[in-house]
Each structure stands twice: as structure tokens, then as C-alpha cells.
N, CA, C and O atoms as a MOPAC input file, in Angstrom:
PM7 MOZYME 1SCF
protein

 N     83.94300 1    61.66100 1   143.14400 1
 C     83.99200 1    60.32100 1   142.60900 1
 C     84.78400 1    59.44000 1   143.56700 1
 O     85.44400 1    59.92600 1   144.48500 1
 N     84.70500 1    58.16700 1   143.33600 1
 C     85.44100 1    57.19900 1   144.13900 1
 C     86.29200 1    56.34100 1   143.21100 1
 O     85.93200 1    56.09300 1   142.06000 1
 N     87.41800 1    55.89900 1   143.73300 1
 C     88.34400 1    55.08700 1   142.96400 1
 C     88.84000 1    53.96800 1   143.85200 1
 O     89.39800 1    54.21900 1   144.92000 1
 N     88.64100 1    52.74000 1   143.42000 1
 C     89.07300 1    51.58000 1   144.18800 1
 C     90.44300 1    51.12800 1   143.68700 1
 O     90.57600 1    50.66700 1   142.55300 1
 N     91.46500 1    51.26200 1   144.54300 1
 C     92.83700 1    50.88700 1   144.20200 1
 C     93.60200 1    50.54600 1   145.47300 1
 O     93.24600 1    50.99200 1   146.56400 1
 N     94.64400 1    49.76000 1   145.32000 1
 C     95.60800 1    49.50200 1   146.40600 1
 C     94.93600 1    49.12100 1   147.72600 1
 O     95.24800 1    49.68300 1   148.77600 1
 N     94.02700 1    48.17700 1   147.66200 1
 C     93.32800 1    47.69400 1   148.85900 1
 C     92.61300 1    48.79800 1   149.62800 1
 O     92.56000 1    48.78900 1   150.85800 1
 N     92.06900 1    49.74200 1   148.88100 1
 C     91.33800 1    50.82100 1   149.52700 1
 C     90.44400 1    51.53000 1   148.53900 1
 O     90.34600 1    51.15200 1   147.37200 1
 N     89.80100 1    52.55400 1   149.03000 1
 C     88.95900 1    53.38500 1   148.18100 1
 C     89.35600 1    54.84300 1   148.42600 1
 O     89.45000 1    55.29300 1   149.56800 1
 N     89.58500 1    55.56100 1   147.34000 1
 C     89.89000 1    56.98900 1   147.39900 1
 C     88.58700 1    57.73000 1   147.10100 1
 O     87.92400 1    57.45400 1   146.10200 1
 N     88.22900 1    58.66700 1   147.96800 1
 C     86.96700 1    59.38700 1   147.82200 1
 C     87.25500 1    60.89100 1   147.88500 1
 O     87.99100 1    61.36100 1   148.75300 1
 N     86.66000 1    61.62900 1   146.94800 1
 C     86.83700 1    63.07300 1   146.95300 1
 C     86.17000 1    63.67700 1   148.18400 1
 O     85.11200 1    63.22400 1   148.61900 1
 N     86.79900 1    64.69600 1   148.73000 1
 C     86.27600 1    65.36900 1   149.91900 1
 C     84.86400 1    65.90000 1   149.66100 1
 O     84.00500 1    65.83400 1   150.54100 1
 N     84.62300 1    66.42700 1   148.45000 1
 C     83.28500 1    66.96800 1   148.16100 1
 C     82.21400 1    65.88200 1   148.25800 1
 O     81.06900 1    66.17100 1   148.60800 1
 N     82.57200 1    64.65000 1   147.95500 1
 C     81.61100 1    63.55100 1   148.06900 1
 C     81.36300 1    63.18800 1   149.52500 1
 O     80.23900 1    62.86600 1   149.90900 1
 N     82.41100 1    63.24200 1   150.32700 1
 C     82.25400 1    62.98900 1   151.76300 1
 C     81.36400 1    64.07800 1   152.37000 1
 O     80.48900 1    63.79200 1   153.18800 1
 N     81.59700 1    65.32200 1   151.96300 1
 C     80.77300 1    66.43400 1   152.45700 1
 C     79.32500 1    66.27700 1   152.00700 1
 O     78.40500 1    66.61500 1   152.75300 1
 N     79.11400 1    65.77100 1   150.80100 1
 C     77.75800 1    65.55800 1   150.29400 1
 C     77.00800 1    64.56400 1   151.18600 1
 O     75.83100 1    64.75600 1   151.49000 1
 N     77.69500 1    63.51100 1   151.59800 1
 C     77.04400 1    62.49400 1   152.43300 1
 C     76.68600 1    63.03700 1   153.81900 1
 O     75.77700 1    62.52500 1   154.47200 1
 N     77.39100 1    64.05900 1   154.25900 1
 C     77.16700 1    64.76400 1   155.52200 1
 C     77.49700 1    63.93300 1   156.75300 1
 O     78.20600 1    64.41300 1   157.63800 1
 N     77.01500 1    62.72800 1   156.83300 1
 C     77.20200 1    61.94300 1   158.04500 1
 C     77.73700 1    60.56600 1   157.67300 1
 O     77.09800 1    59.81000 1   156.94200 1
 N     78.91100 1    60.26100 1   158.18700 1
 C     79.50500 1    58.94700 1   157.97000 1
 C     79.40300 1    58.15100 1   159.26300 1
 O     79.37600 1    58.73400 1   160.34700 1
 N     79.34600 1    56.83000 1   159.16100 1
 C     79.41200 1    56.03800 1   160.38800 1
 C     80.69100 1    56.38300 1   161.15900 1
 O     81.72400 1    56.66500 1   160.55000 1
 N     80.62600 1    56.36300 1   162.46800 1
 C     81.75500 1    56.78800 1   163.30600 1
 C     83.04200 1    56.03500 1   162.97300 1
 O     84.10900 1    56.64300 1   162.89500 1
 N     82.95400 1    54.72600 1   162.77700 1
 C     84.16500 1    53.93600 1   162.50200 1
 C     84.83400 1    54.36200 1   161.19300 1
 O     86.05000 1    54.24100 1   161.04900 1
 N     84.05300 1    54.85400 1   160.25500 1
 C     84.60900 1    55.32400 1   158.97800 1
 C     85.13100 1    56.74700 1   159.13600 1
 O     86.16200 1    57.09300 1   158.55800 1
 N     84.44600 1    57.56100 1   159.89600 1
 C     84.88700 1    58.94200 1   160.14100 1
 C     86.26500 1    58.97800 1   160.79000 1
 O     87.04900 1    59.89300 1   160.53600 1
 N     86.56300 1    57.98600 1   161.62800 1
 C     87.86300 1    57.94300 1   162.30400 1
 C     89.02300 1    57.77000 1   161.32700 1
 O     90.16600 1    58.07600 1   161.66500 1
 N     88.74100 1    57.28400 1   160.12800 1
 C     89.79900 1    57.08600 1   159.13600 1
 C     90.18700 1    58.37300 1   158.41000 1
 O     91.21000 1    58.40600 1   157.72500 1
 N     89.39700 1    59.42200 1   158.54600 1
 C     89.70000 1    60.66700 1   157.84700 1
 C     90.87500 1    61.34900 1   158.54500 1
 O     90.79600 1    61.65800 1   159.73400 1
 N     91.95700 1    61.58400 1   157.81400 1
 C     93.13100 1    62.21900 1   158.43500 1
 C     92.87800 1    63.70100 1   158.72000 1
 O     91.97500 1    64.31800 1   158.15400 1
 N     93.70100 1    64.25100 1   159.61400 1
 C     93.53900 1    65.67500 1   159.94200 1
 C     94.03700 1    66.55600 1   158.80100 1
 O     93.57400 1    67.68500 1   158.64200 1
 N     94.98100 1    66.04500 1   158.00300 1
 C     95.48300 1    66.77900 1   156.84400 1
 C     95.08500 1    65.99400 1   155.59000 1
 O     95.41400 1    64.81600 1   155.44900 1
 N     94.38100 1    66.66100 1   154.69500 1
 C     93.91700 1    66.00700 1   153.47200 1
 C     94.65900 1    66.60700 1   152.29000 1
 O     94.64700 1    67.82000 1   152.08300 1
 N     95.30800 1    65.73800 1   151.51300 1
 C     96.05300 1    66.20200 1   150.35000 1
 C     95.26900 1    65.94000 1   149.07600 1
 O     94.62000 1    64.90300 1   148.93700 1
 N     95.33300 1    66.87300 1   148.16100 1
 C     94.75300 1    66.74300 1   146.82400 1
 C     93.23800 1    66.57000 1   146.82400 1
 O     92.67800 1    66.14800 1   145.81200 1
 N     92.56400 1    66.88100 1   147.91500 1
 C     91.11300 1    66.81100 1   147.96900 1
 C     90.54500 1    65.40100 1   147.94500 1
 O     89.38600 1    65.19100 1   147.58600 1
 N     91.39200 1    64.41900 1   148.34000 1
 C     90.98300 1    63.01300 1   148.30300 1
 C     91.37100 1    62.34200 1   149.61900 1
 O     92.43000 1    62.61800 1   150.18200 1
 N     90.49700 1    61.45800 1   150.09600 1
 C     90.77100 1    60.69200 1   151.31000 1
 C     90.81200 1    59.21200 1   150.94400 1
 O     89.95300 1    58.72200 1   150.21200 1
 N     91.82900 1    58.49900 1   151.46600 1
 C     91.91800 1    57.05700 1   151.23900 1
 C     91.37900 1    56.33300 1   152.46800 1
 O     91.78800 1    56.60100 1   153.59800 1
 N     90.45600 1    55.41200 1   152.22100 1
 C     89.90200 1    54.55700 1   153.27000 1
 C     90.37500 1    53.13400 1   153.00700 1
 O     90.34900 1    52.67400 1   151.86600 1
 N     90.80400 1    52.43900 1   154.04800 1
 C     91.33300 1    51.08600 1   153.84500 1
 C     90.59200 1    49.98700 1   154.59800 1
 O     90.78500 1    48.80700 1   154.30800 1
 N     89.75900 1    50.35100 1   155.54500 1
 C     89.06300 1    49.30500 1   156.30200 1
 C     88.01700 1    48.63700 1   155.41700 1
 O     87.40900 1    49.29000 1   154.56900 1
 N     87.80800 1    47.34300 1   155.61200 1
 C     86.77100 1    46.64000 1   154.83900 1
 C     85.38600 1    47.28100 1   154.98600 1
 O     84.61500 1    47.31400 1   154.02700 1
 N     85.06800 1    47.78900 1   156.18200 1
 C     83.76700 1    48.43900 1   156.38800 1
 C     83.63300 1    49.69400 1   155.54300 1
 O     82.57500 1    49.94700 1   154.96700 1
 N     84.69800 1    50.47900 1   155.46600 1
 C     84.66400 1    51.71000 1   154.67000 1
 C     84.56300 1    51.37900 1   153.18300 1
 O     83.80700 1    52.01800 1   152.45100 1
 N     85.31800 1    50.39000 1   152.74300 1
 C     85.27200 1    50.00000 1   151.32900 1
 C     83.86700 1    49.54700 1   150.95800 1
 O     83.33900 1    49.95100 1   149.92200 1
 N     83.26300 1    48.72000 1   151.78400 1
 C     81.88600 1    48.26700 1   151.52700 1
 C     80.89500 1    49.43500 1   151.56800 1
 O     79.97700 1    49.51300 1   150.75100 1
 N     81.09200 1    50.33200 1   152.52400 1
 C     80.20800 1    51.49000 1   152.65400 1
 C     80.19500 1    52.30100 1   151.36100 1
 O     79.12900 1    52.65000 1   150.85500 1
 N     81.37200 1    52.59800 1   150.82800 1
 C     81.44600 1    53.42500 1   149.62500 1
 C     81.04900 1    52.65900 1   148.36100 1
 O     80.56400 1    53.26400 1   147.40600 1
 N     81.24600 1    51.34900 1   148.34000 1
 C     80.77300 1    50.55100 1   147.19800 1
 C     79.26100 1    50.67100 1   147.06200 1
 O     78.72700 1    50.66800 1   145.95300 1
 N     78.58700 1    50.77500 1   148.18100 1
 C     77.12700 1    50.82100 1   148.19200 1
 C     76.55100 1    52.22900 1   148.06000 1
 O     75.33100 1    52.39200 1   148.05700 1
 N     77.38400 1    53.22600 1   147.95400 1
 C     76.90200 1    54.60500 1   147.78300 1
 C     76.80600 1    54.90600 1   146.29100 1
 O     77.75100 1    55.40800 1   145.68300 1
 N     75.65900 1    54.59200 1   145.71900 1
 C     75.47700 1    54.71800 1   144.27600 1
 C     75.52000 1    56.15800 1   143.78600 1
 O     75.81200 1    56.40000 1   142.61500 1
 N     75.23600 1    57.11200 1   144.65700 1
 C     75.26100 1    58.50200 1   144.20900 1
 C     76.68400 1    59.00400 1   143.95000 1
 O     76.88000 1    59.97200 1   143.21600 1
 N     77.67200 1    58.34400 1   144.55200 1
 C     79.06300 1    58.69700 1   144.27600 1
 C     79.53600 1    57.80700 1   143.13600 1
 O     79.64900 1    56.59100 1   143.28500 1
 N     79.80600 1    58.42400 1   142.01000 1
 C     80.15900 1    57.67400 1   140.81000 1
 C     81.56800 1    57.10800 1   140.88500 1
 O     82.46300 1    57.70200 1   141.48600 1
 N     81.74600 1    55.95300 1   140.26500 1
 C     83.04200 1    55.28800 1   140.21900 1
 C     83.88300 1    55.90500 1   139.10000 1
 O     83.46000 1    55.95000 1   137.94500 1
 N     85.06900 1    56.37600 1   139.45600 1
 C     85.94000 1    57.04700 1   138.49200 1
 C     86.24400 1    56.15300 1   137.29000 1
 O     86.22400 1    56.62400 1   136.15300 1
 N     86.52400 1    54.87200 1   137.52700 1
 C     86.84900 1    53.96800 1   136.41400 1
 C     85.71900 1    53.90600 1   135.39800 1
 O     85.96500 1    53.85400 1   134.19300 1
 N     84.49800 1    53.91200 1   135.87300 1
 C     83.35100 1    53.88300 1   134.96600 1
 C     83.28100 1    55.16500 1   134.14600 1
 O     83.18200 1    55.12900 1   132.92000 1
 N     83.33500 1    56.29400 1   134.84000 1
 C     83.17600 1    57.58700 1   134.17700 1
 C     84.33600 1    57.88300 1   133.23200 1
 O     84.12400 1    58.40400 1   132.13700 1
 N     85.54600 1    57.55900 1   133.64200 1
 C     86.71500 1    57.89700 1   132.82500 1
 C     86.78900 1    57.10000 1   131.52900 1
 O     87.49800 1    57.49200 1   130.60200 1
 N     86.07300 1    55.99700 1   131.45500 1
 C     86.06200 1    55.18900 1   130.23300 1
 C     84.98300 1    55.61500 1   129.24000 1
 O     84.87100 1    55.03300 1   128.16100 1
 N     84.19500 1    56.61700 1   129.59200 1
 C     83.13800 1    57.08700 1   128.70400 1
 C     83.69400 1    58.12700 1   127.73300 1
 O     84.45300 1    59.01200 1   128.12700 1
 N     83.30900 1    58.01300 1   126.46500 1
 C     83.66100 1    59.09100 1   125.53100 1
 C     82.60200 1    60.18700 1   125.67000 1
 O     81.64500 1    60.03000 1   126.42800 1
 N     82.76700 1    61.28700 1   124.95000 1
 C     81.86400 1    62.43000 1   125.15000 1
 C     80.40800 1    62.09300 1   124.82600 1
 O     79.49600 1    62.58300 1   125.49300 1
 N     80.18300 1    61.25600 1   123.80300 1
 C     78.79800 1    60.87000 1   123.47400 1
 C     78.18700 1    60.03500 1   124.59800 1
 O     77.03200 1    60.23400 1   124.97400 1
 N     78.96500 1    59.10800 1   125.12200 1
 C     78.46500 1    58.26100 1   126.20900 1
 C     78.22000 1    59.08400 1   127.47200 1
 O     77.26300 1    58.84500 1   128.20800 1
 N     79.08700 1    60.04200 1   127.70600 1
 C     78.92500 1    60.91500 1   128.85600 1
 C     77.63500 1    61.72300 1   128.73600 1
 O     76.87200 1    61.83700 1   129.69600 1
 N     77.40100 1    62.27700 1   127.55600 1
 C     76.14300 1    63.00700 1   127.31500 1
 C     74.93500 1    62.10200 1   127.48500 1
 O     73.90700 1    62.52000 1   128.01700 1
 N     75.06200 1    60.86600 1   127.03500 1
 C     73.97000 1    59.89500 1   127.15800 1
 C     73.66200 1    59.60800 1   128.63600 1
 O     72.50000 1    59.52200 1   129.03200 1
 N     74.72300 1    59.46300 1   129.44300 1
 C     74.54300 1    59.22200 1   130.87900 1
 C     73.85000 1    60.41100 1   131.55100 1
 O     72.97200 1    60.23200 1   132.39500 1
 N     74.25100 1    61.60900 1   131.17200 1
 C     73.62400 1    62.81500 1   131.73400 1
 C     72.14900 1    62.86300 1   131.33800 1
 O     71.28000 1    63.10700 1   132.17500 1
 N     71.88000 1    62.62800 1   130.06100 1
 C     70.49700 1    62.66000 1   129.56200 1
 C     69.64200 1    61.58600 1   130.25000 1
 O     68.49800 1    61.84800 1   130.62200 1
 N     70.18700 1    60.40200 1   130.41500 1
 C     69.47200 1    59.30900 1   131.08000 1
 C     69.06700 1    59.71300 1   132.49300 1
 O     67.93300 1    59.47900 1   132.91200 1
 N     69.98900 1    60.31300 1   133.21600 1
 C     69.69200 1    60.72900 1   134.58800 1
 C     68.68900 1    61.88800 1   134.61300 1
 O     67.83500 1    61.95200 1   135.49700 1
 N     68.79300 1    62.78600 1   133.65900 1
 C     67.81800 1    63.88900 1   133.59800 1
 C     66.41900 1    63.36200 1   133.31000 1
 O     65.44400 1    63.84400 1   133.88600 1
 N     66.31400 1    62.38200 1   132.42700 1
 C     65.01000 1    61.78100 1   132.12900 1
 C     64.43500 1    61.09400 1   133.36600 1
 O     63.24100 1    61.21400 1   133.64400 1
 N     65.27200 1    60.38000 1   134.10200 1
 C     64.81200 1    59.73700 1   135.33500 1
 C     64.36500 1    60.78200 1   136.34900 1
 O     63.38800 1    60.59400 1   137.07400 1
 N     65.09800 1    61.87900 1   136.38000 1
 C     64.80600 1    62.94800 1   137.32100 1
 C     63.41400 1    63.53400 1   137.08300 1
 O     62.75200 1    63.96400 1   138.02800 1
 N     62.97600 1    63.55200 1   135.84300 1
 C     61.66800 1    64.09700 1   135.49900 1
 C     60.51800 1    63.14400 1   135.80800 1
 O     59.35300 1    63.50400 1   135.64300 1
 N     60.83300 1    61.94900 1   136.24800 1
 C     59.80500 1    60.98100 1   136.60100 1
 C     59.15400 1    61.36400 1   137.92600 1
 O     59.83700 1    61.71500 1   138.88900 1
 N     57.85000 1    61.29200 1   137.96000 1
 C     57.12600 1    61.60300 1   139.19600 1
 C     57.13500 1    60.45400 1   140.18700 1
 O     56.65200 1    60.58700 1   141.31200 1
 N     57.68800 1    59.32500 1   139.76200 1
 C     57.65100 1    58.13700 1   140.61200 1
 C     58.81600 1    58.06800 1   141.60200 1
 O     58.85700 1    57.17200 1   142.44400 1
 N     59.75200 1    58.99800 1   141.50900 1
 C     60.93400 1    58.95200 1   142.36100 1
 C     60.72500 1    59.70500 1   143.66400 1
 O     60.02300 1    60.71400 1   143.72500 1
 N     61.35400 1    59.18300 1   144.69500 1
 C     61.33200 1    59.88900 1   145.97800 1
 C     62.24400 1    61.11400 1   145.89200 1
 O     63.08900 1    61.21300 1   145.00300 1
 N     62.06300 1    62.01400 1   146.79900 1
 C     62.90700 1    63.21100 1   146.84700 1
 C     64.35900 1    62.81800 1   147.04400 1
 O     65.24900 1    63.41000 1   146.43400 1
 N     64.60700 1    61.83300 1   147.88600 1
 C     65.97000 1    61.37300 1   148.15000 1
 C     66.63200 1    60.85500 1   146.87300 1
 O     67.79500 1    61.16100 1   146.61000 1
 N     65.90700 1    60.08300 1   146.09200 1
 C     66.44800 1    59.54900 1   144.83900 1
 C     66.71400 1    60.68300 1   143.84700 1
 O     67.71500 1    60.66200 1   143.13100 1
 N     65.82200 1    61.66300 1   143.80800 1
 C     66.02300 1    62.81200 1   142.91300 1
 C     67.28600 1    63.58700 1   143.29300 1
 O     68.03300 1    64.03500 1   142.42300 1
 N     67.51700 1    63.74200 1   144.59200 1
 C     68.71900 1    64.44300 1   145.05000 1
 C     69.97200 1    63.67400 1   144.61800 1
 O     70.95300 1    64.27600 1   144.18300 1
 N     69.93500 1    62.35200 1   144.73900 1
 C     71.07300 1    61.52400 1   144.31300 1
 C     71.32500 1    61.67800 1   142.81600 1
 O     72.47100 1    61.79000 1   142.38300 1
 N     70.25400 1    61.68400 1   142.03200 1
 C     70.40300 1    61.85100 1   140.58000 1
 C     70.97200 1    63.22300 1   140.23100 1
 O     71.82200 1    63.33800 1   139.34900 1
 N     70.50700 1    64.25700 1   140.91800 1
 C     71.03300 1    65.60000 1   140.66100 1
 C     72.52300 1    65.65700 1   140.98400 1
 O     73.30000 1    66.29000 1   140.26900 1
 N     72.90900 1    64.99200 1   142.05900 1
 C     74.31800 1    64.97000 1   142.43500 1
 C     75.14600 1    64.24800 1   141.36500 1
 O     76.23700 1    64.69900 1   141.01600 1
 N     74.63700 1    63.14400 1   140.85400 1
 C     75.33400 1    62.41700 1   139.79300 1
 C     75.45500 1    63.27000 1   138.53000 1
 O     76.50800 1    63.30000 1   137.89300 1
 N     74.38700 1    63.95400 1   138.17700 1
 C     74.41200 1    64.82400 1   136.99000 1
 C     75.47900 1    65.90100 1   137.16200 1
 O     76.25100 1    66.17300 1   136.24300 1
 N     75.51500 1    66.50400 1   138.33500 1
 C     76.51700 1    67.53600 1   138.61300 1
 C     77.93200 1    66.96800 1   138.49400 1
 O     78.81300 1    67.61600 1   137.92700 1
 N     78.15400 1    65.77800 1   139.01600 1
 C     79.46900 1    65.13700 1   138.94100 1
 C     79.84900 1    64.85700 1   137.49300 1
 O     80.97700 1    65.13200 1   137.08300 1
 N     78.92100 1    64.31600 1   136.71900 1
 C     79.18800 1    64.01200 1   135.30800 1
 C     79.48000 1    65.27800 1   134.51200 1
 O     80.38300 1    65.30200 1   133.67500 1
 N     78.71700 1    66.31900 1   134.77600 1
 C     78.93400 1    67.57500 1   134.04700 1
 C     80.27300 1    68.20400 1   134.43100 1
 O     80.95100 1    68.77700 1   133.57900 1
 N     80.65500 1    68.10400 1   135.68600 1
 C     81.95600 1    68.62000 1   136.12000 1
 C     83.07900 1    67.85200 1   135.43800 1
 O     84.05200 1    68.44200 1   134.97000 1
 N     82.93800 1    66.53800 1   135.38700 1
 C     83.95100 1    65.71400 1   134.72100 1
 C     84.02700 1    66.07100 1   133.23800 1
 O     85.11600 1    66.19500 1   132.67800 1
 N     82.87200 1    66.23600 1   132.61300 1
 C     82.80300 1    66.58800 1   131.19500 1
 C     83.50200 1    67.92900 1   130.95100 1
 O     84.25600 1    68.06800 1   129.98800 1
 N     83.25700 1    68.90600 1   131.80900 1
 C     83.89400 1    70.21900 1   131.67100 1
 C     85.39900 1    70.12900 1   131.87600 1
 O     86.15800 1    70.79900 1   131.17500 1
 N     85.84300 1    69.30900 1   132.83200 1
 C     87.27200 1    69.12000 1   133.05600 1
 C     87.94500 1    68.52000 1   131.82900 1
 O     89.05300 1    68.91100 1   131.46400 1
 N     87.26700 1    67.56700 1   131.19800 1
 C     87.82100 1    66.92700 1   130.00300 1
 C     87.91500 1    67.91700 1   128.83500 1
 O     88.86600 1    67.87500 1   128.05400 1
 N     86.93500 1    68.79600 1   128.72300 1
 C     86.97500 1    69.81000 1   127.65800 1
 C     88.15100 1    70.75400 1   127.86300 1
 O     88.83000 1    71.12400 1   126.90500 1
 N     88.39100 1    71.13900 1   129.10400 1
 C     89.51600 1    72.02200 1   129.40000 1
 C     90.83200 1    71.34200 1   129.06900 1
 O     91.72400 1    71.96800 1   128.49700 1
 N     90.96600 1    70.06500 1   129.42200 1
 C     92.18900 1    69.32000 1   129.10500 1
 C     92.42300 1    69.25000 1   127.60800 1
 O     93.55000 1    69.40600 1   127.13700 1
 N     91.34600 1    69.01400 1   126.86000 1
 C     91.45200 1    68.91400 1   125.40300 1
 C     91.87000 1    70.24600 1   124.79700 1
 O     92.70700 1    70.28300 1   123.89500 1
 N     91.29900 1    71.32800 1   125.28300 1
 C     91.62800 1    72.65500 1   124.75400 1
 C     93.05600 1    73.07500 1   125.07400 1
 O     93.66300 1    73.83400 1   124.31800 1
 N     93.59600 1    72.59000 1   126.18600 1
 C     94.93100 1    73.01100 1   126.58500 1
 C     96.04200 1    72.20500 1   125.92100 1
 O     97.22100 1    72.48800 1   126.13100 1
 N     95.68500 1    71.22000 1   125.13600 1
 C     96.70800 1    70.39600 1   124.46200 1
 C     97.25000 1    71.08700 1   123.25000 1
 O     98.11500 1    70.54200 1   122.56400 1

């Protein structure tokens, strides 16, 4: 997921790995030591780049969903995925979003159970 805060964007390493190839100017911002599995980007180009990456979900959006809304988002993406009108690239993006939503949902269940 991505999180826009403090004049930058925080992006999970797994999302950067999913994209595989970043523009060189953005790749230069990745530090040699990464803490907590998140990278902060501060350049305007990097912020714009990640704003336009729809397959990487915005944490603020996802974190405000209750469990019913989260299930609805997953179901919506699964229904779109079953459409024959989508390109392979779009289907891959939807699968990635579904995986992210389900991971978040599972994390929330674990937090609830541990309380």
C-alpha cells in the first residue's frame, strides 16, 4: 500500500517489487537500508508516479473500510476480474489489489483476535 504524509509518499517494498521497474530518477531515492519494509519518496516526480499507480492501494482509503466494505471491495474486483473485456495487464492489477485487500483483511482479523 501507499501512504501520503509529510510531503512524501511511503510505499511498501512488496509494492515496489511488484512494479519491477521504476524510472531511474525514482529508483535513486531508494535507500540502501530499508526499515520496516517501507520506503519514503519525497521528490515531486516520485509522488506523482505513485499517485498514478492505481494497482497500489492507498492506505487511508483501505484503513477506513469496515469489514463489510472491505468484502464489498474484494467482491467488486473479483467481478471485474471475471469480465472478458479486460486486458491481461488490467487483470493482473486487479489480482494484485485483491491480494492486498485480503492481506489487510487478515491482518485486521488477527489484531481483533489478539485484543
